[in-house]
C-alpha positions, 0 to 999 in steps of 0.5 A, a space after each residue: 524405248 530407244 533401247 528396246 528398239 535397238 535390241 529388237 533391231 539386233 535380234 532381227 538381224 540375228 533372227 536365224 541364230 536365235 530361231 535355231 537355238 530356240 528350235 534346238 531347245 524346244 526339240 530337247 525339251 520334247 525329247 526329254 518329255 517323251 523319253 521320260 514317258 517311255 522310260 516309265 512305261 518300260 519300267 512298268 511293263 518290265 515289272 509286270 513281265 518279271 512278276 509273270 515269270 515269278 508267278 509261273 515259277 512258283 506255280 511250276 514248283 507246286 505239286 499238281 494233281 490230275 483230275 478227270 477233266 484234265 485226263 479226259 482232255 489229254 486222252 482226247 488229244 492223244 486219240 486225235 494224234 493217234 488217228 493222224 499217225 495211223 492215217 500217215 502210217 497207212 498212206 506210207 504202207 499203201 504207197 510202198 505196197 502199190 509201187 514196190 512191195 508187191 509179189 511179181 505177177 509171174 508167180 501166178 495167182 495161186 502163189 500171190 493169194 497164198 503169200 498175201 495171207 502171210 507175214 514176213 518170217 511165216 512158213 511157206 509150203 514146199 509147192 510155193 517154194 518150188 514155184 519161187 525157185 523156178 521164177 527167181 533165177 531169171 529175175 536178174 534180166 528184169 533188173 538189168 532192164 531197169 537201168 539198161 545195163 550191159 548183161 554179163 554172162 557169168 556163172 552163179 558159182 563164181 567167187 566173190 569180188 576180190 578184196 582190198 588194195 588190189 582189186 577193190 573192196 571184197 564182196 559177198 560170195 552169195 548167200 547160202 554158199 551160192 557163189 560170188 560176185 566179182 573178183 579183181 585181178 588180184 582179189 580172187 574170182 573172175 575179173 569183169 570183162 567188157 563187151 566182146 570179152 570172155 564171159 560178157 554178152 555181145 550187147 552194145 545197146 546199153 547205158 550203164 555198166 553194172 560190175 557186180 551183177 553176177 554177185 546178185 545173180 548168184 544170190 538169186 540162184 538156188 541149187 536146192 529148194 530155198 527155205 521160207 526165210 530165204 524166200 522172204 529175205 531174197 524178195 525183200 532184197 529184190 524190192 530194195 534193189 529195184 528201188 536203188 536201180 530206179 533211182 539210178 534210172 531216173 537220174 539218167 532219164 533226167 540227164 536225157 541219156 541216150 548213150 553210155 558216154 552221156 549218162 549221169 551214172 556211167 557204171 555201178 561198181 557195187 550195190 549192197 543190201 542188208 548184211 553186206 552194207 551194214 558190216 562193211 567198214 567205211 575204210 577199204 580193205 577193212 571188214 569186220 566178221 561177226 561171230 556166228 551163234 551156231 555153225 555156218 562160219 569159219 574162223 572170224 577176225 579180219 581178212 588182212 589189210 588187203 583182204 576181201 570177202 573171199 575168193 573162189 567158191 565164196 558165199 556165206 552160211 553153211 558148213 563153215 569148215 572152209 570159212 574165214 575171209 581169204 588171205 592177204 589178196 582175198 584168195 582161197 576158199 573165203 566168204 562165209 563158209 562152204 556149201 549149203 545153209 543147214 549150219 547157220 540157217 535163219 541166224 546167218 540170214 538175219 544176223 546184222 541184216 537190220 539196224 536198230 533205232 541207234 543205227 547199229 546192226 541187230 542180231 538175229 532174232 524173231 522178225 518182230 524184234 527188227 521193228 513193229 512199225 518199220 524195218 531199217 535195211 542198210 544199203 550201199 551204192 558205189 557208182 562211177 558217175 558225173 558228180 554234177 548230177 549227184 544232187 539229183 541222185 540224192 533227190 531221187 533217193 528221198 523221193 523213192 517209194 521206199 524212202 532212202 535216208 542217206 547217211 554218208 556220201 563220199 566223193 573221190 574225184 582223184 580216182 575219176 581218171 585213174 584206176 578206171 578205164 585201164 587195167 588195174 585200180 591199184 589204189 586202195 578201194 579201186 576196182 580191178 576191172 576193164 571199165 570202158 569209160 572215157 576219161 572226164 574231169 567230172 567223173 568220180 567214184 561216189 559211195 552212198 550209204 543209207 537206210 531204206 525204211 520198209 513199213 509194216 502193215 498198220 496195226 492200231 494196237 501198236 500205237 498204244 494209249 498213253 492217256 489210259 496209262 496216266 489215268 491208271 497210274 494216278 488213281 491207283 
């Protein structure tokens, strides 16, 4: 009894350590029991999952046979999706039509009623073509008002804006041999002059300088009655130009611009739509010339390392005897040929104008070959802007009524203080102009390339019926 008391006395004195050991032992026993139970459940569930995978693999390897119930259910789902896609297509088309794709009211009710019954590429009567010719030559003023651009008094017959390293990338001299855009100091054609200089309007109430506006003015000048396709293409170009200019205008509005020196976009160096945008290489001074299928172009090839789209008397289409892309400095009778459009006609207007599903330019063909649901029209914007507002500009591109999918953005901050505001622009891709823009560390030349989606009028037949094709194939 005394021994037991002695042991209990020692245990009482060492009760802390004894209880600690007992607690650890109990915890280990509980953990072991719980872990073994979890291991058993894990193994059981793992086996069930592996069995399910194995069963599915076996099932997928078996030959399946469509039955009427499966086909009916599949057709029902396809029809539901078809209605959804058609509604979305209608919404996109109506949004574009109400906001952009409407013929100007200035053409008159007779013209709009007539043209609304036709689709892209259809013939247009001589009377209606005359009405359009009389209207379009003054449309440039309305485009300038969108961005409050300084008006430059020029002539529609001026040469293309000159090329290459001396004077920037060359430009189209205007469709159908109708004249040009802007020439550099070394690039052929007439160089841009700021307000107060020869050829420029005395207009200080502006926000943006638009350098190649005379290039667009030349495209809107028809020295003879335009063909039906020229009208369709020109009006489509105008819709896209309006979209691009509205993107720039909304960006400047967000900047709360009130003067040229506090705008987000200070100058529009170039706006290109269609062929000019799709054929232009991303490298300055490198321009690929497609081979014409019939008439209208001069000799093909590259216009030299510093070549451009042509010098005086440029333009593409027509006779072609004086074609080819001018020499080393973009001079000569460059552009896409000489006078008129008779030689190449619609093929020169439509060739490489639109893009295919893979993003490559499409050859000239039937209008339906360019897309049945929508047409992809390439665009290019070359701007002098405050690069801090570039994100806002891209947002406006995405939110425009004609969706602009931006594929490439190039910012050249090293040119923000050289080649602009002085004569010259001797760097590759610089513009030989007299831009009156104060130097700023935030100014940069920004080039944006993308695609504008123009939706066609919705047609339920274009959506097809995959379920019917499956059913027919299975039971033949």
